[in-house]
N, CA, C and O atoms as a GROMACS GRO file, in nm:
protein
  336
    1MET      N    1   1.996   0.792   0.535
    1MET     CA    2   1.872   0.720   0.560
    1MET      C    3   1.792   0.795   0.666
    1MET      O    4   1.847   0.845   0.763
    2ASN      N    5   1.661   0.802   0.644
    2ASN     CA    6   1.581   0.879   0.737
    2ASN      C    7   1.520   0.794   0.848
    2ASN      O    8   1.443   0.846   0.929
    3GLY      N    9   1.551   0.667   0.852
    3GLY     CA   10   1.505   0.584   0.962
    3GLY      C   11   1.370   0.518   0.941
    3GLY      O   12   1.324   0.446   1.030
    4ASP      N   13   1.304   0.540   0.826
    4ASP     CA   14   1.174   0.476   0.809
    4ASP      C   15   1.192   0.327   0.790
    4ASP      O   16   1.290   0.282   0.731
    5LYS      N   17   1.099   0.252   0.839
    5LYS     CA   18   1.102   0.106   0.828
    5LYS      C   19   1.002   0.066   0.722
    5LYS      O   20   0.881   0.075   0.743
    6SER      N   21   1.050   0.020   0.609
    6SER     CA   22   0.963  -0.017   0.499
    6SER      C   23   0.904  -0.155   0.524
    6SER      O   24   0.974  -0.248   0.564
    7VAL      N   25   0.776  -0.166   0.501
    7VAL     CA   26   0.706  -0.294   0.512
    7VAL      C   27   0.738  -0.378   0.389
    7VAL      O   28   0.738  -0.501   0.396
    8LEU      N   29   0.763  -0.314   0.278
    8LEU     CA   30   0.786  -0.378   0.149
    8LEU      C   31   0.912  -0.318   0.090
    8LEU      O   32   0.939  -0.199   0.106
    9LYS      N   33   0.989  -0.400   0.020
    9LYS     CA   34   1.107  -0.348  -0.050
    9LYS      C   35   1.062  -0.277  -0.175
    9LYS      O   36   1.022  -0.340  -0.273
   10VAL      N   37   1.067  -0.144  -0.173
   10VAL     CA   38   1.025  -0.062  -0.285
   10VAL      C   39   1.140   0.032  -0.318
   10VAL      O   40   1.197   0.094  -0.229
   11PRO      N   41   1.175   0.043  -0.446
   11PRO     CA   42   1.282   0.136  -0.483
   11PRO      C   43   1.243   0.280  -0.451
   11PRO      O   44   1.128   0.320  -0.469
   12VAL      N   45   1.341   0.357  -0.406
   12VAL     CA   46   1.323   0.500  -0.384
   12VAL      C   47   1.366   0.570  -0.513
   12VAL      O   48   1.473   0.543  -0.567
   13VAL      N   49   1.281   0.660  -0.560
   13VAL     CA   50   1.307   0.731  -0.685
   13VAL      C   51   1.308   0.882  -0.657
   13VAL      O   52   1.273   0.926  -0.548
   14LEU      N   53   1.350   0.959  -0.756
   14LEU     CA   54   1.360   1.104  -0.738
   14LEU      C   55   1.227   1.164  -0.694
   14LEU      O   56   1.223   1.240  -0.597
   15ARG      N   57   1.118   1.132  -0.764
   15ARG     CA   58   0.984   1.179  -0.727
   15ARG      C   59   0.893   1.057  -0.716
   15ARG      O   60   0.860   0.992  -0.815
   16GLY      N   61   0.854   1.029  -0.595
   16GLY     CA   62   0.770   0.912  -0.571
   16GLY      C   63   0.676   0.936  -0.456
   16GLY      O   64   0.667   1.047  -0.402
   17TYR      N   65   0.605   0.830  -0.417
   17TYR     CA   66   0.508   0.840  -0.309
   17TYR      C   67   0.578   0.859  -0.174
   17TYR      O   68   0.683   0.801  -0.147
   18ASP      N   69   0.515   0.941  -0.091
   18ASP     CA   70   0.564   0.965   0.045
   18ASP      C   71   0.583   0.831   0.116
   18ASP      O   72   0.491   0.749   0.121
   19ARG      N   73   0.701   0.810   0.171
   19ARG     CA   74   0.733   0.680   0.231
   19ARG      C   75   0.655   0.655   0.360
   19ARG      O   76   0.616   0.541   0.386
   20VAL      N   77   0.633   0.758   0.440
   20VAL     CA   78   0.559   0.739   0.566
   20VAL      C   79   0.414   0.703   0.536
   20VAL      O   80   0.360   0.610   0.596
   21GLU      N   81   0.350   0.776   0.445
   21GLU     CA   82   0.211   0.747   0.409
   21GLU      C   83   0.198   0.608   0.349
   21GLU      O   84   0.106   0.533   0.381
   22THR      N   85   0.293   0.573   0.261
   22THR     CA   86   0.289   0.442   0.197
   22THR      C   87   0.304   0.331   0.299
   22THR      O   88   0.229   0.234   0.297
   23ASN      N   89   0.401   0.346   0.390
   23ASN     CA   90   0.422   0.243   0.492
   23ASN      C   91   0.301   0.230   0.584
   23ASN      O   92   0.270   0.119   0.628
   24ALA      N   93   0.233   0.341   0.612
   24ALA     CA   94   0.112   0.333   0.695
   24ALA      C   95   0.004   0.251   0.626
   24ALA      O   96  -0.062   0.168   0.689
   25LEU      N   97  -0.014   0.273   0.497
   25LEU     CA   98  -0.114   0.195   0.421
   25LEU      C   99  -0.076   0.047   0.417
   25LEU      O  100  -0.160  -0.040   0.436
   26LEU      N  101   0.052   0.020   0.392
   26LEU     CA  102   0.097  -0.119   0.384
   26LEU      C  103   0.085  -0.189   0.519
   26LEU      O  104   0.052  -0.307   0.525
   27SER      N  105   0.113  -0.118   0.626
   27SER     CA  106   0.097  -0.175   0.761
   27SER      C  107  -0.049  -0.205   0.792
   27SER      O  108  -0.081  -0.310   0.848
   28ALA      N  109  -0.137  -0.113   0.754
   28ALA     CA  110  -0.281  -0.135   0.775
   28ALA      C  111  -0.327  -0.258   0.696
   28ALA      O  112  -0.407  -0.337   0.746
   29ALA      N  113  -0.276  -0.273   0.575
   29ALA     CA  114  -0.313  -0.390   0.493
   29ALA      C  115  -0.263  -0.519   0.558
   29ALA      O  116  -0.335  -0.618   0.561
   30ALA      N  117  -0.142  -0.517   0.610
   30ALA     CA  118  -0.087  -0.637   0.676
   30ALA      C  119  -0.170  -0.674   0.798
   30ALA      O  120  -0.196  -0.792   0.822
   31THR      N  121  -0.212  -0.574   0.875
   31THR     CA  122  -0.296  -0.599   0.993
   31THR      C  123  -0.430  -0.658   0.950
   31THR      O  124  -0.477  -0.755   1.011
   32ALA      N  125  -0.490  -0.602   0.848
   32ALA     CA  126  -0.620  -0.651   0.800
   32ALA      C  127  -0.608  -0.793   0.744
   32ALA      O  128  -0.697  -0.876   0.766
   33LEU      N  129  -0.499  -0.821   0.673
   33LEU     CA  130  -0.480  -0.956   0.618
   33LEU      C  131  -0.467  -1.060   0.729
   33LEU      O  132  -0.507  -1.175   0.711
   34ALA      N  133  -0.411  -1.020   0.841
   34ALA     CA  134  -0.394  -1.113   0.954
   34ALA      C  135  -0.522  -1.130   1.034
   34ALA      O  136  -0.530  -1.216   1.122
   35SER      N  137  -0.621  -1.048   1.006
   35SER     CA  138  -0.747  -1.049   1.080
   35SER      C  139  -0.853  -1.130   1.006
   35SER      O  140  -0.851  -1.143   0.884
   36GLU      N  141  -0.946  -1.184   1.084
   36GLU     CA  142  -1.061  -1.253   1.025
   36GLU      C  143  -1.183  -1.161   1.024
   36GLU      O  144  -1.292  -1.204   0.986
   37ASP      N  145  -1.166  -1.037   1.064
   37ASP     CA  146  -1.275  -0.939   1.070
   37ASP      C  147  -1.307  -0.891   0.928
   37ASP      O  148  -1.230  -0.815   0.868
   38ALA      N  149  -1.420  -0.935   0.874
   38ALA     CA  150  -1.459  -0.902   0.736
   38ALA      C  151  -1.477  -0.752   0.716
   38ALA      O  152  -1.442  -0.699   0.610
   39ASP      N  153  -1.530  -0.682   0.816
   39ASP     CA  154  -1.549  -0.538   0.804
   39ASP      C  155  -1.414  -0.466   0.796
   39ASP      O  156  -1.398  -0.374   0.715
   40LEU      N  157  -1.319  -0.507   0.877
   40LEU     CA  158  -1.185  -0.448   0.873
   40LEU      C  159  -1.121  -0.473   0.738
   40LEU      O  160  -1.060  -0.382   0.680
   41ARG      N  161  -1.132  -0.594   0.687
   41ARG     CA  162  -1.073  -0.627   0.557
   41ARG      C  163  -1.137  -0.543   0.446
   41ARG      O  164  -1.067  -0.491   0.359
   42ARG      N  165  -1.269  -0.530   0.449
   42ARG     CA  166  -1.341  -0.451   0.348
   42ARG      C  167  -1.303  -0.304   0.354
   42ARG      O  168  -1.276  -0.242   0.251
   43SER      N  169  -1.302  -0.248   0.474
   43SER     CA  170  -1.271  -0.106   0.487
   43SER      C  171  -1.125  -0.077   0.452
   43SER      O  172  -1.094   0.029   0.396
   44THR      N  173  -1.037  -0.168   0.484
   44THR     CA  174  -0.896  -0.149   0.448
   44THR      C  175  -0.879  -0.159   0.297
   44THR      O  176  -0.804  -0.080   0.239
   45ALA      N  177  -0.946  -0.253   0.232
   45ALA     CA  178  -0.940  -0.263   0.086
   45ALA      C  179  -0.991  -0.134   0.022
   45ALA      O  180  -0.933  -0.085  -0.075
   46ARG      N  181  -1.099  -0.080   0.076
   46ARG     CA  182  -1.154   0.046   0.024
   46ARG      C  183  -1.053   0.160   0.042
   46ARG      O  184  -1.037   0.244  -0.047
   47ALA      N  185  -0.985   0.163   0.157
   47ALA     CA  186  -0.883   0.266   0.182
   47ALA      C  187  -0.767   0.252   0.083
   47ALA      O  188  -0.714   0.352   0.035
   48LEU      N  189  -0.728   0.130   0.053
   48LEU     CA  190  -0.620   0.108  -0.045
   48LEU      C  191  -0.665   0.153  -0.184
   48LEU      O  192  -0.587   0.214  -0.258
   49ASP      N  193  -0.788   0.123  -0.218
   49ASP     CA  194  -0.840   0.156  -0.352
   49ASP      C  195  -0.854   0.306  -0.373
   49ASP      O  196  -0.842   0.354  -0.486
   50THR      N  197  -0.879   0.381  -0.266
   50THR     CA  198  -0.905   0.524  -0.280
   50THR      C  199  -0.790   0.611  -0.230
   50THR      O  200  -0.802   0.734  -0.226
   51ALA      N  201  -0.680   0.549  -0.192
   51ALA     CA  202  -0.567   0.624  -0.135
   51ALA      C  203  -0.512   0.725  -0.236
   51ALA      O  204  -0.499   0.696  -0.355
   52ARG      N  205  -0.482   0.842  -0.186
   52ARG     CA  206  -0.417   0.948  -0.264
   52ARG      C  207  -0.290   0.986  -0.188
   52ARG      O  208  -0.293   1.072  -0.100
   53ILE      N  209  -0.181   0.922  -0.223
   53ILE     CA  210  -0.055   0.941  -0.151
   53ILE      C  211   0.020   1.059  -0.213
   53ILE      O  212   0.030   1.071  -0.335
   54ARG      N  213   0.072   1.145  -0.127
   54ARG     CA  214   0.149   1.261  -0.176
   54ARG      C  215   0.272   1.216  -0.253
   54ARG      O  216   0.335   1.116  -0.218
   55VAL      N  217   0.306   1.291  -0.357
   55VAL     CA  218   0.429   1.269  -0.433
   55VAL      C  219   0.533   1.366  -0.378
   55VAL      O  220   0.509   1.486  -0.369
   56VAL      N  221   0.648   1.311  -0.342
   56VAL     CA  222   0.754   1.390  -0.279
   56VAL      C  223   0.889   1.357  -0.344
   56VAL      O  224   0.901   1.262  -0.420
   57LEU      N  225   0.988   1.436  -0.311
   57LEU     CA  226   1.124   1.404  -0.353
   57LEU      C  227   1.172   1.283  -0.275
   57LEU      O  228   1.145   1.270  -0.156
   58ARG      N  229   1.242   1.194  -0.343
   58ARG     CA  230   1.295   1.071  -0.283
   58ARG      C  231   1.185   0.988  -0.216
   58ARG      O  232   1.193   0.954  -0.098
   59GLY      N  233   1.084   0.957  -0.296
   59GLY     CA  234   0.975   0.874  -0.247
   59GLY      C  235   0.979   0.736  -0.311
   59GLY      O  236   1.068   0.705  -0.391
   60PHE      N  237   0.882   0.654  -0.274
   60PHE     CA  238   0.873   0.518  -0.328
   60PHE      C  239   0.825   0.521  -0.473
   60PHE      O  240   0.743   0.604  -0.511
   61ASP      N  241   0.876   0.428  -0.552
   61ASP     CA  242   0.838   0.415  -0.693
   61ASP      C  243   0.686   0.396  -0.702
   61ASP      O  244   0.630   0.303  -0.644
   62ARG      N  245   0.621   0.486  -0.775
   62ARG     CA  246   0.474   0.488  -0.781
   62ARG      C  247   0.417   0.365  -0.851
   62ARG      O  248   0.314   0.313  -0.809
   63VAL      N  249   0.482   0.318  -0.956
   63VAL     CA  250   0.432   0.201  -1.028
   63VAL      C  251   0.434   0.077  -0.938
   63VAL      O  252   0.339  -0.001  -0.936
   64VAL      N  253   0.543   0.060  -0.865
   64VAL     CA  254   0.554  -0.055  -0.775
   64VAL      C  255   0.450  -0.048  -0.664
   64VAL      O  256   0.384  -0.148  -0.633
   65VAL      N  257   0.435   0.070  -0.604
   65VAL     CA  258   0.337   0.086  -0.495
   65VAL      C  259   0.195   0.065  -0.546
   65VAL      O  260   0.116  -0.005  -0.482
   66ASP      N  261   0.160   0.126  -0.659
   66ASP     CA  262   0.025   0.109  -0.713
   66ASP      C  263  -0.006  -0.039  -0.737
   66ASP      O  264  -0.116  -0.085  -0.706
   67GLY      N  265   0.088  -0.112  -0.792
   67GLY     CA  266   0.067  -0.255  -0.815
   67GLY      C  267   0.048  -0.332  -0.686
   67GLY      O  268  -0.038  -0.421  -0.678
   68GLU      N  269   0.127  -0.299  -0.586
   68GLU     CA  270   0.116  -0.367  -0.457
   68GLU      C  271  -0.017  -0.334  -0.389
   68GLU      O  272  -0.079  -0.422  -0.329
   69LEU      N  273  -0.061  -0.210  -0.397
   69LEU     CA  274  -0.190  -0.173  -0.338
   69LEU      C  275  -0.304  -0.248  -0.406
   69LEU      O  276  -0.397  -0.293  -0.338
   70ARG      N  277  -0.300  -0.261  -0.538
   70ARG     CA  278  -0.404  -0.338  -0.610
   70ARG      C  279  -0.402  -0.485  -0.567
   70ARG      O  280  -0.507  -0.546  -0.545
   71ARG      N  281  -0.281  -0.541  -0.556
   71ARG     CA  282  -0.267  -0.682  -0.517
   71ARG      C  283  -0.321  -0.704  -0.375
   71ARG      O  284  -0.394  -0.800  -0.350
   72LEU      N  285  -0.285  -0.616  -0.284
   72LEU     CA  286  -0.332  -0.630  -0.146
   72LEU      C  287  -0.483  -0.612  -0.135
   72LEU      O  288  -0.548  -0.685  -0.061
   73SER      N  289  -0.538  -0.516  -0.209
   73SER     CA  290  -0.683  -0.495  -0.209
   73SER      C  291  -0.755  -0.621  -0.256
   73SER      O  292  -0.856  -0.661  -0.198
   74ALA      N  293  -0.702  -0.681  -0.362
   74ALA     CA  294  -0.764  -0.804  -0.414
   74ALA      C  295  -0.757  -0.916  -0.311
   74ALA      O  296  -0.853  -0.991  -0.295
   75ARG      N  297  -0.645  -0.929  -0.243
   75ARG     CA  298  -0.633  -1.033  -0.140
   75ARG      C  299  -0.732  -1.008  -0.026
   75ARG      O  300  -0.790  -1.102   0.028
   76LEU      N  301  -0.750  -0.883   0.009
   76LEU     CA  302  -0.842  -0.850   0.119
   76LEU      C  303  -0.987  -0.878   0.083
   76LEU      O  304  -1.067  -0.911   0.171
   77THR      N  305  -1.022  -0.865  -0.042
   77THR     CA  306  -1.161  -0.887  -0.084
   77THR      C  307  -1.183  -1.026  -0.143
   77THR      O  308  -1.295  -1.060  -0.182
   78GLY      N  309  -1.077  -1.104  -0.149
   78GLY     CA  310  -1.089  -1.240  -0.201
   78GLY      C  311  -1.096  -1.250  -0.351
   78GLY      O  312  -1.127  -1.356  -0.405
   79GLY      N  313  -1.066  -1.140  -0.421
   79GLY     CA  314  -1.069  -1.140  -0.567
   79GLY      C  315  -0.929  -1.150  -0.625
   79GLY      O  316  -0.830  -1.157  -0.553
   80ALA      N  317  -0.925  -1.152  -0.756
   80ALA     CA  318  -0.797  -1.154  -0.827
   80ALA      C  319  -0.754  -1.009  -0.851
   80ALA      O  320  -0.837  -0.922  -0.878
   81ALA      N  321  -0.624  -0.985  -0.842
   81ALA     CA  322  -0.570  -0.851  -0.865
   81ALA      C  323  -0.591  -0.814  -1.012
   81ALA      O  324  -0.563  -0.895  -1.100
   82PRO      N  325  -0.639  -0.693  -1.038
   82PRO     CA  326  -0.654  -0.650  -1.177
   82PRO      C  327  -0.518  -0.639  -1.245
   82PRO      O  328  -0.419  -0.602  -1.182
   83GLN      N  329  -0.514  -0.671  -1.371
   83GLN     CA  330  -0.390  -0.662  -1.447
   83GLN      C  331  -0.368  -0.518  -1.492
   83GLN      O  332  -0.463  -0.445  -1.518
   84GLY      N  333  -0.240  -0.478  -1.499
   84GLY     CA  334  -0.214  -0.344  -1.549
   84GLY      C  335  -0.106  -0.275  -1.485
   84GLY      O  336  -0.076  -0.161  -1.520
   0.00000   0.00000   0.00000
């Protein structure tokens, strides 16, 4: 174990998203969700929508992370998460 603290339980796969980058995005989303600052929520949702996370060996499952980022973005903007 490399000591990273996952914000979300995501399976580690052979080639997946960088765990540090992913956890940073998920932490930012958690902070924004706890805030009533509309600008912070909007900018964080935009960051989630446009994130380009590096693919590395032994990273987080990309399908799971992509779904969670869509869900969090929708929560931040008050919309429904897109299906897919």
